C-alpha positions as CSV (number, residue, x, y, z in Angstrom):
1,M,16.0,-33.6,7.5
2,Y,15.8,-31.9,4.7
3,K,18.3,-33.4,2.3
4,D,19.4,-30.2,0.7
5,D,19.2,-26.0,0.7
6,K,16.8,-26.3,-2.2
7,E,14.1,-28.5,0.0
8,Y,15.0,-26.7,3.1
9,Y,14.0,-23.6,1.1
10,E,10.7,-24.7,-0.2
11,S,9.6,-25.9,3.0
12,L,9.8,-22.6,4.4
13,P,6.5,-20.2,4.7
14,R,5.8,-17.7,2.3
15,K,4.1,-14.3,3.0
16,R,2.4,-11.7,0.4
17,I,3.6,-8.5,-0.2
18,G,1.4,-5.7,-1.1
19,V,2.5,-2.3,-2.0
20,A,0.9,1.5,-1.7
21,A,1.3,4.5,-3.2
22,L,0.7,8.1,-1.0
23,I,-0.1,10.4,-4.5
24,F,-1.0,14.0,-3.8
25,Y,-1.8,16.6,-6.3
26,K,-2.1,20.0,-5.1
27,K,-1.9,19.0,-1.8
28,M,-4.9,16.5,-2.1
29,L,-4.6,12.3,-1.7
30,L,-5.6,9.7,-4.4
31,I,-7.7,7.4,-3.2
32,I,-8.9,4.8,-5.4
33,Q,-12.1,2.7,-5.2
34,P,-11.6,-0.8,-6.6
35,G,-14.0,-3.2,-8.8
36,Y,-13.8,-5.9,-6.2
37,S,-14.6,-3.9,-3.2
38,S,-16.9,-1.1,-1.7
39,S,-13.7,-0.2,0.5
40,W,-11.6,2.7,-0.6
41,I,-7.4,2.2,-0.8
42,L,-4.7,3.7,-1.7
43,P,-3.3,2.8,-5.2
44,G,-1.5,0.4,-5.5
45,G,-1.4,-3.8,-5.2
46,T,0.1,-7.2,-4.9
47,V,3.8,-7.8,-5.8
48,E,3.8,-10.7,-8.5
49,Y,7.2,-13.0,-8.5
50,E,10.2,-12.0,-9.0
51,E,8.7,-8.8,-9.1
52,S,10.3,-6.1,-6.9
53,P,8.2,-4.0,-5.0
54,L,8.5,-1.3,-6.8
55,E,8.7,-2.1,-9.9
56,A,5.1,-3.8,-8.3
57,L,3.7,-0.3,-7.4
58,I,4.6,1.1,-10.6
59,R,2.6,-1.3,-12.6
60,E,0.0,-1.5,-10.2
61,V,-0.8,2.3,-10.4
62,Q,0.1,2.0,-14.4
63,D,-2.5,-0.8,-14.4
64,E,-5.4,0.6,-12.4
65,L,-5.5,4.7,-13.6
66,S,-3.0,4.8,-16.4
67,L,-0.8,6.9,-14.3
68,K,3.2,6.8,-14.5
69,I,4.3,7.6,-10.7
70,V,7.5,8.5,-9.2
71,P,8.2,6.7,-6.4
72,K,10.4,8.7,-3.6
73,D,10.5,6.7,-0.2
74,L,9.9,4.2,1.4
75,I,8.2,5.4,4.4
76,A,6.3,2.9,5.7
77,V,6.0,-1.7,6.2
78,D,3.4,-2.7,7.8
79,Y,3.2,-6.7,8.9
80,V,-1.4,-7.2,8.6
81,A,-2.2,-10.3,10.3
82,N,-4.4,-13.2,9.4
83,T,-7.4,-12.0,10.5
84,D,-9.3,-12.5,7.3
85,V,-9.7,-14.0,3.8
86,K,-6.8,-12.4,2.8
87,G,-4.7,-14.0,5.2
88,E,-1.5,-12.8,7.0
89,Y,1.1,-10.6,4.2
90,L,3.8,-7.2,4.7
91,Q,2.5,-4.2,3.2
92,L,5.0,-1.5,2.0
93,L,4.0,2.2,1.7
94,F,6.2,4.6,-1.0
95,S,5.7,8.0,-0.8
96,T,5.5,9.5,-4.6
97,E,6.8,12.5,-6.6
98,D,3.4,15.2,-6.6
99,L,1.7,14.4,-9.6
100,T,1.2,17.7,-12.4
101,E,-1.7,18.3,-13.6
102,E,-0.8,17.3,-16.9
103,Q,-0.3,13.9,-14.9
104,A,-3.6,14.7,-13.3
105,Q,-5.4,15.1,-15.9
106,S,-4.6,11.8,-18.2
107,I,-5.9,9.5,-15.3
108,E,-8.3,6.8,-16.5
109,A,-9.7,4.6,-14.3
110,K,-10.1,0.7,-15.6
111,F,-13.5,-0.3,-14.3
112,Y,-12.4,-3.8,-13.8
113,E,-9.4,-2.9,-11.8
114,V,-11.0,0.7,-10.2
115,K,-14.6,1.9,-10.0
116,S,-13.9,5.1,-8.8
117,Y,-11.1,7.5,-7.7
118,R,-11.4,10.9,-5.6
119,F,-8.5,13.4,-5.0
120,M,-9.0,14.5,-1.3
121,D,-7.9,16.5,1.6
122,F,-6.3,13.9,3.9
123,D,-7.9,13.9,7.0
124,E,-11.4,13.8,5.1
125,A,-10.2,10.9,3.5
126,L,-9.0,8.7,6.5
127,P,-12.9,7.9,7.6
128,M,-13.4,7.0,4.1
129,L,-10.7,4.7,3.8
130,A,-10.6,1.0,4.7
131,P,-9.9,0.3,8.5
132,N,-6.3,-0.7,8.3
133,I,-5.3,1.6,5.5
134,A,-6.6,4.6,7.8
135,R,-4.9,3.3,10.8
136,R,-1.7,3.0,8.5
137,L,-1.6,6.1,7.3
138,Q,-3.2,7.9,11.5
139,S,0.5,6.2,12.0
140,L,2.5,8.1,9.7
141,Q,0.3,11.4,10.7
142,D,1.5,10.9,14.4
143,H,5.0,10.2,13.6
144,P,5.5,12.5,10.4
145,G,9.5,12.4,8.5
146,E,10.0,9.2,10.2
147,I,10.1,5.6,8.6
148,L,7.6,3.3,10.6
149,Y,7.5,-0.1,11.2
150,L,3.8,-0.9,12.1
151,E,1.9,-4.0,12.9
152,N,-1.7,-4.0,12.3
153,G,-0.9,-0.4,11.1
154,K,0.0,0.6,14.8
155,Q,3.0,2.0,15.7
156,N,5.8,0.7,18.4
157,P,4.8,-3.3,18.6
158,I,7.9,-4.1,20.3
159,A,6.1,-1.8,23.2
160,L,2.8,-4.2,22.8
161,L,5.1,-7.3,23.3
162,N,6.0,-6.3,27.2
163,L,9.6,-7.6,26.6
C-alpha cells in the first residue's frame, strides 16, 4: 500500500509524449532529416517536463528551423508501442496555418538539430518518411477531416482487439 497520494502517483508509469506538425507551403509538406538519424520525419519533438504539447511544438519547430508556426488543430493521437530503443510513447500530430512566402524563405535549419529539410508533395513524401510516420499520415489520408486515434499508425485499433 501507499502512505499517501504523492507516493501513489509517483509509482505510476510515465509515458513520453512527442509532438509533430503538418506544415505546408504552397500545398507542399515540410519534412526534415534530423541530425541524429538518416530517416526523414515531420518537424516536432519531445514534450519537456511541465511543458504543454502546444508549447513543445512551437519550441521544437523554432529550435529546429528558426520558424514560428501557428498551430491550429490536433488531428491525431498515436500510441506507439515499445518496439525499439525509443520505448513506448504518445505522438500528437497537429495541423498548422500554411506558411507564408516570408516564413518559408526564413527557414534556417540548425545542423545539430536538422541536417536537411524539404518541401514535397504529400504522396511523394510518404515513402521517404520513417515507417511509423508514413503509416500515421496514410491513416490521415484515408480518413480526411477526422481527428484520429491510432495505435502504431493504424486506424481503428479497437476492432483489432476482437472485443
